[in-house]
N, C-alpha and C positions, 0 to 999 in steps of 0.2 A: 447780194446783201453781205454786209460785214457785221461782225459781232465781237463784243468784249464782255467779260463777266467779272463781277467783283462781289466781295462779301460785305454785308451790311448788317446792322442790328435787327433788321426784319427779314433776313435770309439772303441767299445768293441771288443777285440780280444780273440779268443779261440785257445789255443795251445793243440795239440793232440800228444800223444806218444803211442808207442807200448809196453811200459814197460821198454825200454832201450834207445830208441832214439826218437827224435821229428820227426813226420811224416806229420804234417799239421799245418798250421796257417790260420785261416780264420776270417772273419768279421761276426761272429754270436755270440749270447749270449747263454750261458749254465749256469745252476745252479750248475753243477758239479764242484767240486774243489778237484779233486783227489790229494792225497798227495804222490807224486812221486819225487825222487831227480831230474830227468831230467826236470820235469815240473816246479819245484821250480827254478831250474837254468835258464830255459828259461824265466819265468816270471820276475825273478830278472834282467836278461840281457836286456830284452825288456824295462823294466822300466828305467834302466840305459841308454839305447840308447835314449829313448825319453827325458830323463833329460839332455842329452848332455854329459854324462859321459862315454859312450862306443862307440867306433868306429868300433869294429870288434867282431862279435859273436863267441863264442867258445863253441859249443854245439854238442852233438852227433846227427847226422841227418840221416834219412833213406828216401831217395827220391825214391818214387815209380814211375814207368814209364818205357818207353823204354830206351835202352842204349843211344839213341840220346838225350832224355829228360835229362838223368843223366849227359851227357856231357855238355849240355847247362847250367844246374844248376851249375856244377862245374866251368864253364867259368864265370857265373855271380858271384859266390862266390869269384872269384879272382879279381873282380873290387874293388879297394880301396874305402873307405869312401870318399864321396865328389867328386868322379870322375865318368865319364860316358863312355860308349862305344855305338856304334850303332849296330843295328841288323846285318848290313853288316860287321862290324869289327869282330863280333863273327862268322859270317858265313864264312868269309875268314879263320879264325883260324881253324875252324872245317871242312872246305871243303864242306860246305852245302849251300843251297839257303837261302837268308835272310828271305824269307817268312816262311820257316820251323823253323828258329830260333825264329821268332816272335810268331809262334804258340806254340813252346816249352816254351817260356817266359810266354805266356798267361796261360799255364798249370802248371806253377810253384806251387807245393803244399805247399810251405813254404815261401810265400812272406815276405818281410821286412828282415827276417833272411837270406834268399837267395835273394839278392837285385835286383830283376827284375826291380825295379823302376829306376835303374841306366842304363838301356838299352833304347836308344832312336832311333827313326827313323832317316833316313838320312836328312830329311827336316822338321821333326816335332817331337813332344814329343813321338809319338807312342801311344799305348794304355796302359791301366792298368785294369786288370780284377777284382781288389778288389773293395769293397764298396767305393763309391765316385769317382771311375774311375780316370780320368786324374787329377782331382783336388787333390786327395790323393797323386798321383805320384808327382805333383808339390810341395805339402806340404813336402813330404819326401825329395825331392831334395833341397828345401830351408833349411830344417832342417840340412842337411849335408853340406850346404855352396856351393852347386852346382847351386845356383839361377842365377849366372851370365850367365849361358847358356840360361836362360828363358827370358832375356831382349833383 
């Protein structure tokens, strides 16, 4: 595995790759700064996203998990910048229980790039498993202009 870390407005993020595709993004610090094209692209795109210059990531991704986890991640990737869906919306599309969708969202290995923050509960913001929890989710939604949902 290869890693690279960068500072963002929501904390220090570490991007991990398998040598060809991004496999994880998490809120931890590493001193490793592996020089891989997919890591450079990911860090550049993450910086552009936080600078307000990128609305859609275009990176090779390798989502580990069950076929259902992969389906949920694909559904989250299809949510446009600044828009949201509920766990129930995705559940109906996939023919699955909303709770299972929520668990799959919580297990998203590549948050921000796969925008699990764009998935809300029917009557609440829902959870967010990244550092900072729901406050980070709110920050990301405001950054994308989806803050009207929060008022």
